[in-house]
C-alpha positions in Angstrom: 29.3 -12.1 10.2 25.9 -10.4 8.8 25.2 -11.5 5.0 23.0 -8.7 3.2 20.0 -10.3 1.3 17.6 -8.7 -1.2 14.2 -9.1 0.2 12.2 -5.8 -1.1 12.4 -5.0 -5.0 12.7 -1.4 -6.0 9.2 -1.3 -7.5 7.7 -2.4 -4.2 9.9 0.3 -2.1 9.0 3.0 -4.4 5.3 2.1 -4.2 5.6 1.7 -0.3 7.1 5.4 0.1 5.1 7.1 -2.7 1.8 5.9 -1.2 3.0 7.2 2.2 3.6 10.5 0.6 0.2 10.4 -1.2 -1.5 9.6 1.9 0.0 12.4 4.1 -0.4 15.0 1.4 -4.1 14.0 0.8 -4.7 14.6 4.6 -3.2 17.9 4.5 -5.0 19.2 1.4 -8.3 18.0 2.7 -7.7 19.7 6.0 -6.7 22.9 3.9 -9.6 22.9 1.9 -10.6 25.2 -0.7 -8.6 25.2 -3.9 -6.4 22.5 -2.4 -9.3 20.2 -2.5 -8.1 19.7 -6.2 -4.6 18.6 -4.9 -6.3 16.2 -2.6 -8.1 14.5 -5.5 -5.0 14.1 -7.5 -3.3 12.6 -4.2 -6.3 10.3 -4.5 -5.9 9.4 -8.3 -2.0 8.8 -7.7 -3.0 6.6 -4.8 -5.7 4.9 -6.7 -2.9 4.1 -9.7 -0.4 2.9 -6.9 -2.9 0.5 -5.4 -4.0 -1.0 -8.5 -0.3 -1.6 -9.5 0.4 -3.1 -6.1 -2.6 -5.6 -6.9 -1.0 -6.6 -10.3 2.4 -6.6 -8.7 1.4 -9.1 -6.2 0.8 -11.4 -8.8 3.6 -10.9 -11.2 6.2 -9.3 -9.0 9.3 -10.8 -7.4 9.3 -13.6 -4.9 8.5 -11.5 -1.5 6.1 -9.2 -3.1 3.6 -11.9 -4.5 0.6 -12.6 -2.4 1.0 -16.1 -2.5 4.1 -16.1 -0.7 3.1 -13.8 2.2 -0.8 -14.1 2.9 -0.7 -16.8 5.7 -3.2 -19.6 5.9 -5.4 -19.9 9.2 -3.0 -22.6 10.0 0.4 -20.9 9.6 -1.3 -17.6 11.4 -1.8 -19.6 14.5 1.5 -21.2 14.6 3.0 -17.6 14.2 0.7 -16.3 17.0 1.9 -19.3 19.4 5.5 -18.3 18.7 6.1 -21.9 16.9 7.4 -20.4 13.8 9.1 -17.0 13.2 8.0 -14.1 10.8 10.1 -15.4 7.8 12.4 -13.0 5.7 9.4 -11.1 3.9 6.0 -10.0 6.0 5.3 -12.0 8.9 1.7 -13.3 9.0 0.5 -10.1 10.9 2.3 -8.2 8.9 0.8 -9.7 5.7 -2.9 -9.2 7.1 -2.0 -5.6 7.8 -1.0 -4.8 4.3 -4.3 -6.4 2.9 -6.3 -4.5 5.2 -4.3 -1.3 4.1 -4.4 -2.2 0.6 -8.1 -2.7 0.8 -9.2 0.2 3.0 -7.2 2.8 0.5 -8.8 1.2 -2.5 -12.0 1.9 -0.8 -11.1 5.6 -0.1 -9.9 6.2 -3.7 -12.6 4.6 -5.9 -15.5 6.4 -3.5 -13.4 9.6 -3.8 -14.2 9.3 -7.7 -18.0 9.7 -6.8 -17.6 12.0 -3.7 -19.2 15.5 -3.8 -18.7 17.9 -0.8 -21.4 20.3 -2.2 -18.7 23.1 -1.6 -15.4 22.9 -3.1 -15.1 19.6 -4.9 -17.0 16.8 -6.9 -15.6 13.6 -8.1 -15.2 13.0 -12.0 -17.8 10.1 -11.9 -20.4 11.9 -9.5 -22.5 13.0 -12.5 -23.1 9.7 -13.7 -24.7 8.1 -10.7 -27.8 9.1 -8.7 -27.8 11.6 -5.8 -28.6 8.8 -3.4 -25.4 6.7 -4.5 -23.5 10.0 -4.5 -24.5 10.8 -0.9 -23.9 6.9 0.3 -20.3 7.0 -1.3 -19.4 10.2 -0.1 -20.3 9.3 3.6 -18.3 6.0 3.1 -15.5 8.2 2.0 -15.4 10.4 4.9 -16.1 7.8 7.4 -13.5 5.3 5.7 -10.4 7.8 6.4 -10.9 6.5 10.3 -10.0 3.2 9.2 -7.0 4.3 7.3 -5.9 6.5 10.4 -6.1 3.3 12.7 -4.3 1.1 10.2 -1.6 3.7 10.0 -1.3 4.2 13.7 -1.0 0.4 14.0 1.6 0.1 11.3 3.7 2.7 13.2 3.2 1.3 16.4 4.4 -2.3 15.0 7.4 -0.6 13.6 8.4 0.8 16.6 7.6 -2.5 18.8 10.1 -4.2 16.5 12.9 -1.5 16.6 12.4 -0.8 20.6 11.7 -4.1 21.7 13.0 -6.8 19.2 16.0 -4.6 18.2 14.7 -5.2 14.4 14.9 -2.3 12.0 11.9 -2.6 9.6 12.5 0.8 8.0 16.1 0.3 6.6 15.0 -2.8 4.2 12.2 -0.9 2.9 14.7 1.9 2.0 17.7 -0.4 0.7 15.6 -3.2 -0.1 18.2 -5.7 2.1 18.0 -7.5 5.1 21.0 -8.7 7.3 20.9 -12.3 7.8 23.2 -14.4 10.1 23.1 -17.3 7.5 22.6 -17.6 3.8 18.6 -17.3 2.7 17.3 -20.8 2.6 16.9 -20.6 -1.2 17.6 -18.0 -3.6 15.3 -16.2 -6.0 15.6 -13.4 -8.5 14.7 -9.9 -6.9 15.4 -6.7 -8.3 16.6 -7.6 -11.8 16.6 -5.1 -14.7 13.6 -7.0 -16.4 11.6 -6.9 -13.3 12.4 -3.1 -13.2 11.1 -2.5 -16.5 8.0 -4.6 -16.1 7.0 -2.9 -13.1 7.5 0.5 -15.1 5.4 -0.6 -18.1 2.5 -1.9 -15.5 2.5 1.1 -13.7 2.7 3.5 -17.0 -0.3 1.4 -18.5 -2.4 1.9 -15.4 -1.6 5.7 -15.0 -2.4 6.3 -18.8 -5.6 4.2 -18.2 -6.8 6.2 -15.3 -5.6 9.5 -16.8 -8.0 8.9 -20.0 -11.0 7.4 -17.8 -10.9 10.3 -15.6 -10.1 13.0 -18.0 
């Protein structure tokens, strides 16, 4: 009999899917260009708020959302690659590294976008505070970094497909429901998805969003 176990809290799940929507819409709006560039910027602001929230949540969030509980040491990564240990209940070591990589490249994209200037439709809100050379450099990084995002997103989708088709493990459902089906009870129980945690996450995200709003406005 399979036993449902709560792994992903609601704030982590909402972060995951909202960030995915921001990335997709951001790509669509930049391809449209023109007046849609302003909506591209809004997607960037939202992505920045989400990434900053996830970084903080990685320290104060629920058990499986904390960096200390899923970022692997070199030794743990090697034993996993050698098949000596399984991936655990949360992110496996490779998945953990992909999460950190994605957070990093999206953070770079959002931050450089604040200074970017395409000389046609859009100028980042902070571009006027730095030199033209700095604007040109950060704009180039912003344009080139998108390919790292595409590559990591593609790798992410490929890994999900591999687990679903080859290993017969659905990684999408737990990120929707928050639960994984286990053959036995988890080795230990931790508080996940409590009302207190959800209110804390909401407060953190609102503070970040308000801070960014006043900073950008």
